[in-house]
Each structure stands twice: as structure tokens, then as C-alpha cells.
VOPAGU-2260 file (C-alpha; in pm, 1 decimal, decimal comma):
REM VOPAGU-2260
SITE   aa  ch    i         X         Y         Z
SITE  UNK   A    0    9009,7      57,9    -102,0
SITE  UNK   A    1    8776,1    -134,4    -337,3
SITE  UNK   A    2    8459,9    -307,5    -234,3
SITE  UNK   A    3    8229,0    -519,6    -453,6
SITE  UNK   A    4    7870,9    -563,1    -325,2
SITE  UNK   A    5    7652,7    -823,9    -487,2
SITE  UNK   A    6    7793,3    -737,9    -819,2
SITE  UNK   A    7    7606,9    -885,3   -1117,0
SITE  UNK   A    8    7657,8    -867,6   -1490,4
SITE  UNK   A    9    7469,1   -1060,4   -1755,3
SITE  UNK   A   10    7524,1   -1118,2   -2128,4
SITE  UNK   A   11    7274,7    -965,1   -2378,5
SITE  UNK   A   12    7108,6   -1310,4   -2367,0
SITE  UNK   A   13    7030,6   -1256,5   -1998,9
SITE  UNK   A   14    7272,4   -1531,3   -1890,0
SITE  UNK   A   15    7481,2   -1401,0   -1598,8
SITE  UNK   A   16    7856,1   -1389,7   -1639,6
SITE  UNK   A   17    7907,8   -1251,8   -1278,4
SITE  UNK   A   18    7639,5   -1334,6   -1024,8
SITE  UNK   A   19    7612,6   -1149,9    -689,7
SITE  UNK   A   20    7990,5   -1113,1    -645,5
SITE  UNK   A   21    8115,8    -965,2    -330,6
SITE  UNK   A   22    8477,4    -897,7    -208,9
SITE  UNK   A   23    8691,8    -641,5     -34,9
SITE  UNK   A   24    9029,7    -538,4    -180,2
SITE  UNK   A   25    9269,1    -345,1      53,6
SITE  UNK   A   26    9516,9     -77,7     -10,5
SITE  UNK   A   27    9863,1    -200,9     -45,5
SITE  UNK   A   28    9749,6    -537,1    -170,2
SITE  UNK   A   29    9854,8    -722,3    -484,5
SITE  UNK   A   30    9581,9    -963,8    -581,0
SITE  UNK   A   31    9588,3   -1199,6    -880,8
SITE  UNK   A   32    9257,7   -1330,0   -1020,9
SITE  UNK   A   33    9263,3   -1655,5   -1206,6
SITE  UNK   A   34    8985,4   -1864,0   -1369,0
SITE  UNK   A   35    8874,6   -2041,7   -1685,0
SITE  UNK   A   36    8808,0   -1845,2   -2005,6
SITE  UNK   A   37    8462,5   -1695,8   -2013,0
SITE  UNK   A   38    8415,4   -1675,1   -1633,4
SITE  UNK   A   39    8423,3   -1293,3   -1647,6
SITE  UNK   A   40    8768,2   -1195,9   -1540,8
SITE  UNK   A   41    8817,0    -920,1   -1798,3
SITE  UNK   A   42    8452,6    -811,4   -1761,1
SITE  UNK   A   43    8519,2    -770,3   -1386,2
SITE  UNK   A   44    8806,3    -527,6   -1454,2
SITE  UNK   A   45    8593,9    -327,0   -1696,3
SITE  UNK   A   46    8307,3    -297,1   -1437,1
SITE  UNK   A   47    8552,4    -181,2   -1167,7
SITE  UNK   A   48    8689,9      78,9   -1403,7
SITE  UNK   A   49    8348,7     201,9   -1492,7
SITE  UNK   A   50    8402,1     104,9   -1861,3
SITE  UNK   A   51    8100,9    -115,5   -1845,9
SITE  UNK   A   52    7799,9     -98,2   -1627,9
SITE  UNK   A   53    7663,5    -373,2   -1381,7
SITE  UNK   A   54    7309,3    -504,6   -1391,0
SITE  UNK   A   55    7062,5    -354,8   -1134,9
SITE  UNK   A   56    7077,8    -564,4    -822,2
SITE  UNK   A   57    6995,3    -553,2    -443,1
SITE  UNK   A   58    7273,4    -301,8    -389,7
SITE  UNK   A   59    7238,5      53,0    -521,0
SITE  UNK   A   60    7611,7      85,7    -528,9
SITE  UNK   A   61    7769,5    -255,8    -618,1
SITE  UNK   A   62    8115,8    -103,3    -670,6
SITE  UNK   A   63    8289,7     144,0    -433,9
SITE  UNK   A   64    8640,1     285,5    -503,0
SITE  UNK   A   65    8783,2     459,0    -182,5
SITE  UNK   A   66    8429,9     479,0     -56,4
SITE  UNK   A   67    8295,0     643,1    -377,0
SITE  UNK   A   68    8006,2     474,4    -542,7
SITE  UNK   A   69    8085,0     438,4    -909,8
SITE  UNK   A   70    7717,2     402,9    -984,6
SITE  UNK   A   71    7657,0     762,6    -844,7
SITE  UNK   A   72    7909,7     921,1   -1085,7
SITE  UNK   A   73    7817,6    1085,9   -1423,1
SITE  UNK   A   74    8052,2    1022,8   -1719,5
SITE  UNK   A   75    8281,0    1339,2   -1638,2
SITE  UNK   A   76    8309,6    1244,8   -1274,0
SITE  UNK   A   77    8391,3     885,3   -1363,1
SITE  UNK   A   78    8651,0     994,6   -1612,5
SITE  UNK   A   79    8817,0    1220,4   -1361,4
SITE  UNK   A   80    8825,5     934,2   -1099,8
SITE  UNK   A   81    8976,1     694,5   -1348,8
SITE  UNK   A   82    9228,8     954,7   -1466,3
SITE  UNK   A   83    9353,1    1048,5   -1120,4
SITE  UNK   A   84    9316,3     728,5    -914,7
SITE  UNK   A   85    9348,4     440,2   -1155,6
SITE  UNK   A   86    9605,7     282,8   -1379,0
SITE  UNK   A   87    9520,7      37,8   -1649,0
SITE  UNK   A   88    9727,9    -238,0   -1825,7
SITE  UNK   A   89    9522,9    -383,8   -2109,5
SITE  UNK   A   90    9605,8    -686,9   -2318,7
SITE  UNK   A   91    9562,5    -471,2   -2629,2
SITE  UNK   A   92    9823,2    -207,1   -2495,4
SITE  UNK   A   93    9624,5      98,7   -2619,9
SITE  UNK   A   94    9951,7     271,1   -2684,0
SITE  UNK   A   95    9893,3     592,3   -2906,0
SITE  UNK   A   96   10077,4     537,0   -3227,0
SITE  UNK   A   97   10122,4     911,7   -3308,2
SITE  UNK   A   98   10297,1     983,3   -2985,6
SITE  UNK   A   99   10659,3     894,6   -2887,5
SITE  UNK   A  100   10720,0     643,5   -2605,8
SITE  UNK   A  101   10805,4     926,4   -2367,4
SITE  UNK   A  102   10491,5    1115,6   -2461,1
SITE  UNK   A  103   10275,9     798,2   -2421,8
SITE  UNK   A  104   10420,6     735,1   -2071,1
SITE  UNK   A  105   10387,0    1101,9   -1973,0
SITE  UNK   A  106   10018,3    1128,2   -2079,8
SITE  UNK   A  107    9872,7    1052,2   -1735,5
SITE  UNK   A  108   10101,9    1314,3   -1583,7
SITE  UNK   A  109    9985,3    1576,5   -1833,5
SITE  UNK   A  110    9623,3    1490,7   -1787,8
SITE  UNK   A  111    9666,7    1524,5   -1409,3
SITE  UNK   A  112    9878,1    1838,0   -1412,0
SITE  UNK   A  113   10181,2    1654,9   -1267,0
SITE  UNK   A  114   10551,4    1718,6   -1336,1
SITE  UNK   A  115   10659,2    1499,2   -1632,7
SITE  UNK   A  116   11008,1    1405,9   -1509,7
SITE  UNK   A  117   10889,7    1060,6   -1373,2
SITE  UNK   A  118   10800,0     945,1   -1740,0
SITE  UNK   A  119   11173,9     902,1   -1811,4
SITE  UNK   A  120   11234,9     721,0   -1487,9
SITE  UNK   A  121   10954,3     478,4   -1558,3
SITE  UNK   A  122   11081,0     405,9   -1914,6
SITE  UNK   A  123   11414,5     327,4   -1758,3
SITE  UNK   A  124   11244,3     106,7   -1483,5
SITE  UNK   A  125   11080,6    -112,9   -1770,4
SITE  UNK   A  126   11415,0    -146,1   -1965,8
SITE  UNK   A  127   11337,3     110,1   -2233,6
SITE  UNK   A  128   11567,1     396,4   -2113,0
SITE  UNK   A  129   11713,8     594,9   -2402,3
SITE  UNK   A  130   11418,9     508,8   -2636,1
SITE  UNK   A  131   11179,2     781,8   -2534,2
SITE  UNK   A  132   11191,9     939,7   -2877,1
SITE  UNK   A  133   11095,3     617,1   -3069,2
SITE  UNK   A  134   10736,2     557,1   -3190,8
SITE  UNK   A  135   10524,8     253,5   -3106,6
SITE  UNK   A  136   10560,8     101,5   -3459,0
SITE  UNK   A  137   10933,9      49,2   -3389,6
SITE  UNK   A  138   10871,2    -179,6   -3089,8
SITE  UNK   A  139   10788,4    -542,8   -3049,0
SITE  UNK   A  140   10476,6    -666,4   -2872,0
SITE  UNK   A  141   10661,4    -724,7   -2552,9
SITE  UNK   A  142   10814,4    -385,5   -2558,7
SITE  UNK   A  143   10475,1    -222,2   -2623,1
SITE  UNK   A  144   10347,4    -409,2   -2315,8
SITE  UNK   A  145   10629,4    -258,5   -2117,8
SITE  UNK   A  146   10532,2      92,6   -2230,3
SITE  UNK   A  147   10183,9      24,4   -2123,6
SITE  UNK   A  148   10296,4     -86,6   -1781,6
SITE  UNK   A  149   10506,8     221,0   -1738,2
SITE  UNK   A  150   10226,9     450,9   -1840,3
SITE  UNK   A  151    9991,6     270,1   -1591,8
SITE  UNK   A  152   10227,5     328,0   -1300,3
SITE  UNK   A  153   10374,0     676,5   -1374,4
SITE  UNK   A  154   10125,4     880,4   -1190,9
SITE  UNK   A  155   10124,5     657,6    -878,8
SITE  UNK   A  156    9759,2     548,7    -896,0
SITE  UNK   A  157    9571,5     418,6    -594,9
SITE  UNK   A  158    9422,4     133,7    -795,9
SITE  UNK   A  159    9599,8     -62,6   -1076,8
SITE  UNK   A  160    9396,4    -284,6   -1305,6
SITE  UNK   A  161    9601,9    -528,6   -1512,0
SITE  UNK   A  162    9467,1    -774,1   -1772,2
SITE  UNK   A  163    9732,3   -1041,1   -1857,4
SITE  UNK   A  164   10022,3    -787,4   -1804,8
SITE  UNK   A  165   10293,5   -1033,1   -1885,3
SITE  UNK   A  166   10116,8   -1217,1   -2175,2
SITE  UNK   A  167   10363,1   -1085,4   -2432,9
SITE  UNK   A  168   10679,7   -1102,2   -2215,3
SITE  UNK   A  169   10950,7   -1363,8   -2185,1
SITE  UNK   A  170   10974,0   -1524,5   -1840,3
SITE  UNK   A  171   11279,7   -1314,7   -1729,6
SITE  UNK   A  172   11126,3    -983,8   -1841,0
SITE  UNK   A  173   10786,1   -1088,3   -1687,5
SITE  UNK   A  174   10959,2   -1149,0   -1351,1
SITE  UNK   A  175   11130,0    -810,6   -1371,5
SITE  UNK   A  176   10807,7    -627,6   -1455,7
SITE  UNK   A  177   10605,2    -804,0   -1183,8
SITE  UNK   A  178   10880,6    -717,2    -930,2
SITE  UNK   A  179   10852,6    -351,7   -1039,0
SITE  UNK   A  180   10472,4    -364,8   -1006,6
SITE  UNK   A  181   10492,9    -511,4    -662,7
SITE  UNK   A  182   10752,4    -247,0    -558,0
SITE  UNK   A  183   10539,7      43,6    -677,0
SITE  UNK   A  184   10230,5     -99,1    -496,7
SITE  UNK   A  185   10417,7    -138,2    -168,0
SITE  UNK   A  186   10590,0     204,7    -202,2
SITE  UNK   A  187   10265,4     394,9    -266,6
SITE  UNK   A  188   10018,2     185,4     -74,7
SITE  UNK   A  189    9811,3     118,1    -395,1
SITE  UNK   A  190    9596,3    -185,0    -456,0
SITE  UNK   A  191    9661,4    -391,9    -774,1
SITE  UNK   A  192    9428,0    -646,3    -926,6
SITE  UNK   A  193    9590,2    -861,5   -1196,7
SITE  UNK   A  194    9392,7   -1101,3   -1413,7
SITE  UNK   A  195    9627,5   -1377,0   -1533,0
SITE  UNK   A  196    9644,3   -1734,0   -1655,0
SITE  UNK   A  197   10003,7   -1763,5   -1548,5
SITE  UNK   A  198   10070,5   -1954,4   -1230,2
SITE  UNK   A  199   10413,9   -1794,7   -1219,3
SITE  UNK   A  200   10269,3   -1441,4   -1236,0
SITE  UNK   A  201   10000,7   -1530,8    -977,2
SITE  UNK   A  202   10275,1   -1654,1    -738,4
SITE  UNK   A  203   10412,9   -1304,0    -726,9
SITE  UNK   A  204   10093,0   -1162,0    -583,6
SITE  UNK   A  205   10000,5   -1143,5    -215,2
SITE  UNK   A  206    9684,9   -1320,4    -266,4
SITE  UNK   A  207    9530,8   -1532,4    -551,5
SITE  UNK   A  208    9150,8   -1549,1    -603,3
SITE  UNK   A  209    8978,4   -1807,4    -817,7
SITE  UNK   A  210    8688,5   -1683,3   -1016,2
SITE  UNK   A  211    8427,0   -1940,6   -1117,2
SITE  UNK   A  212    8062,7   -1939,3   -1221,3
SITE  UNK   A  213    7989,3   -2012,7    -857,5
SITE  UNK   A  214    8163,3   -1696,6    -720,0
SITE  UNK   A  215    8507,5   -1602,1    -600,6
SITE  UNK   A  216    8733,1   -1761,0    -341,5
SITE  UNK   A  217    9088,2   -1746,3    -215,4
SITE  UNK   A  218    9328,8   -2014,7    -340,9
SITE  UNK   A  219    9694,0   -2108,9    -310,6
SITE  UNK   A  220    9934,5   -2082,8    -597,7
SITE  UNK   A  221   10296,7   -2217,9    -609,8
SITE  UNK   A  222   10534,9   -2076,1    -866,6
SITE  UNK   A  223   10612,5   -2371,8   -1088,9
SITE  UNK   A  224   10968,9   -2251,3   -1146,7
SITE  UNK   A  225   11022,2   -2252,0    -765,0
SITE  UNK   A  226   10895,1   -2608,0    -754,8
SITE  UNK   A  227   11157,0   -2729,4    -999,9
SITE  UNK   A  228   11432,7   -2588,2    -795,9
SITE  UNK   A  229   11326,7   -2770,4    -464,9
């Protein structure tokens, strides 16, 4: 579904933050990426989404989404691909303040010419049913995060990119949201890549990768809450 080939990205100083990173992510797979601050986790998501550009390297196409080389797309084509095939959950939410919650969640459906009925269903799924007419300023940070998650999933994207999606949620709500995310992935055959510092969140994924300055490797994560009950 997604392939990274010798992906490299450097700071303005020339110091590499990602150095010749290669990995394959499969459809239907929920992957967590962990690592220390500054190793390039959020940068990696931005590169995959085409919101940032990699350094020139040995591969002409270091990022392929469904076999499509991101490097070969102009701005309009990249925007269309993101709109139709990707869903984003950012730390900063990016919920539009002048739209109601229902309008925010329905936006990907509108942009893709899809029926808007699923927007209400997704608000209900994230625990905000009946609040579609509210505006973002009426919500807490955790509630805004849930709106962002509903919007990311509403159009059934093939690739979900999540940057600390449970960072503003209490443990019970985080567990509910991650369960929903996992269910959506399995139901649609999508691929989800979640950057997180939370071991509990990572334990919900099918696979956890550790990103370091030396590259990326698979690791094992045990849910700390499960450990306490053993």
C-alpha cells in the first residue's frame, strides 16, 4: 500500500533527520511508530502526505502510495490523491472554527462528491452524537481531537496518518477511539500509521516500529495497563 525507498530528509543545516529510510506498509495494517523526540516521526508523516518534500537521493521515487510515485505528482494531482485516498489526524486538530462539527466532519465527503449521511454516523461513533450543530469553540481539546478523528475516517480513506491521535484524550476515551480506528481499518482494508509516545496506544496496533537516528526496526510493545492486571 505504501512503500518507502531510501527516504532521506535533512534540516536546513544539512543534518539528516531521516537517512535512507526503507519500509513497506501493507493494506489492512495498523502500524504504530515510536521514538525519541526529534528523530523525525512527524516529519515522516508530512513526507508521506506530500506536505513536505524529501531530499534528492538514489531513488527517483522514494515514496509510493498504491504504486503511485508522490515525486511524480504536481501540486494539483497530489492534492487530489490526499483528498481521496488519505485521512489525517494532526496534533493541532485543524478543525475549521467557522463550520459546525457536522460540517467539519462532512467536509471530506463534500470534497470527494460523496453522500454526507456518514458524517452524523461518525460523530455518533466518537461520542459526539447530537452535537453536530455546535461550533469548535464550544468543545474541549479532547472533544476537538475526536472531531478530527471522525473527519479523518469519514470518507473511508485507504491511508490514515495519525500524529499522537490520543494525546488529548483520557485513557478510557483513548481506548474507545483506538478501537474505532482499528475497526475502520479492518473493515475497509486501509493502512494506518500512528505516531505516538503512548505505550498503551502502540499496544493497540498490529505492529510497532521504533524510529531512531540509525533507521527503523520492528519492536514489541506490551500494554502497561494489561501488565498490571496479570
